[in-house]
N, C-alpha and C positions, 0 to 999 in steps of 0.2 A: 913403336912398342913392340918389345919382345914379345913371342909368342908362347902361351902357358905350356908346360910340361902337360904331356896325354894325361899322366897319371892324376892331373888334378881334375879330369873331367868327371862327372857323375851323372846320374840320370836325372838329379833333379836340376843340376846347372844347365844341361841340356835342355830340359823342359821349359825352365825360366827364360832362355835365351830364345826359343821357337816361340815361344807365346810372345816376345817382345818383338821377334820379326814378323810374325802373323798380325798384331796389333798395327806394325809402321805401315803395313800395306804394300810394302815391297814383295816382290816374286817370292814364294815360299817354295823351299826343296832343301835336299841335302847340301848342296854346294854353298847355296846362299847362308844357310845356317854354319856349317864349317867357317866360311869368311867371317860371319859375327863372332864366332867364337875364337877367330885365330889359330884353328887348326887345320889338319885336311880332313877330307872326308873320310878316308880310311880310318883315321883316329874316331870320327864318329861311328863308324861301323864295328867298333871294337866294344860299343856300349849299347848300342841300338841297331836293330835289324830293318834300316831303312824306312823311309818316309811314314809310311802307315804306323809304325811304331812309334815314331816322334809324335804323330797326332795322338795316339793313345796316351804317350807321357803327359802331353799338353791337357788332354780330357780329364785325366786322373788328377793332374796338378791343380788345374781350376776347380774340379769338384772338390776335393778335400779344402780348398781354400773358402770357397762359398758355402759348402754342406760339410763343416769338419766333422760333425756327429748326427746320427740319425736323428728325424724329427719324430718327437715322441707326442703322444696322445691318442686320440680317437683318428679315424679315418679322416675326417673332414680336416681336424689339425694338421695331420700330417700331408694331404693334399696341399694345403694353403701354405703350409711352412715350405713345402718343397717348390712350389709355383714360383713364390716371393724371393726365395735363393737363387733359382734357375733365372728368374728374369734380371736379377742383378748381375749373373753372370754373362749372360747374352747382351744386355745392355751395356757392359763396361768392355765387352770384346766382341764387338759385333763382325770384325772381320775373319775370326775364327770360325763362326757360324758355318760357313759352306764348306770349310775343311772337317770338321767334326760330323757335319749331319751325312756327309758322303762316306764315313767310313763306319763297318761294324763296330759295335762296342764290345770291348774285350776286356778293359781294365776292370781289374777285379773289386777293386772300390767302388767302380761306378755301377759293375752289375749289383754291387751289395745295396745300393741306395736304390735302384729300380727294384730289386727282391723286395726290399721294405714295403716300397710304396705298393707292389703287387700283394702283400701278405696282408697290409693294412686292409686293403678292397676286399680280400676274401675273406677274412677275419669279421669285415662290416656286413657281410652277406651278398656281396656281389658274386654272382654267377662266374664260374671259370671261364667260360665262352666269351665274357663282355670284359676281363681285367685286363687284356694287353691292349684292347682298342681304346678303354680309358686310360690307360697309361700313356699311350701315344697322343691322345688328345691332350692330357695334360702337359705334355713335352711340347707340342705343337703350340700351346697357350702362351707359354713361358717364352718359346723362341719369340713368336710374333710380338707380344707385348715387350719383350726385351729389345727387339728393332725397333718398335714404335717410338721408342725414346729419341732414336735418330731422326725422327721425321722433322721437317722445317717445323719452325715455329708458326706458319700460316699453311695450314694442310690444304684446306679450299680457298680458291681464290677464283670465284665465278667471273668471267668476261661478259657472260650475257645474263639476262634478267632469269630469277630463279624464283619458285613459287614458295618455297618454304627455307631452303639452305641458307641464302644470302641473309635472311632475317636471324636465324641463329647463330649465324656466326659473328655477327656484330656483338655480342655481348658473351660470347664462348670462351671459355679459358684457353691458353694457348701454351704450348711448348711441353715442359715436364707436368704442369699443372693439368692439362688436358690429358696426356697420355695416363697419369698417376690415376685419374678420377674415372677414366675409361677402363683402366686395369681393375680397379676395385669393384665397379659396377659387374664388369664381365665375369671376374671370380666369383662374386655373390651368386651370380645367374649358374655359372658353371657349377659349383658345389648343390646349389638348390636343385638344378635338373639332374644331377648325377642321385640326389636322395631320391627324387620323386621315381626316377628309372628303376633304382634300386628295390623300393619299396613296391613298385608295381610288378617287377619278377617276381620278388617273393611272394607276392599274394598270390601268384598264378597256380 
């Protein structure tokens, strides 16, 4: 297959190819991405400034795919809508998570999404000193339950007698059904605890 002309490259094409490369589980890097695109590494450098820039292109591309518009509504709606979208992103691209969590966020679109979440919390009366911590908690929750969908159908399989766990496992849901149920319970608890904490701080 002939190699494409360099001028056919675009940041969108590079981002999509990088996502496919990361999803494949193959070694991720500029050289590997260039081979996948059928170009030389120097051709890539005409469009992006190295591996970190490629990761940010991936982050921005995925963010716009899963959160194409800001979630509107009150702060609880913004949190739940954002968490649901991010969970889908992380669940469908689990091998990308180590790349993007290890890189400082600079993509303007992603920064705008976090700004929207932070603004919703401030407007709801959450003290400035708590907002970034809550944003981090929300993000970590979405990552955790996104990756939880990759868990085996049988999460627990005791080989020795248990007091309670073994009995509960027998009739428990499995696979995605188990993960979805746990996610919904946890999300309800997360929002409720944030509401209680906000109200308590405001009452001081």
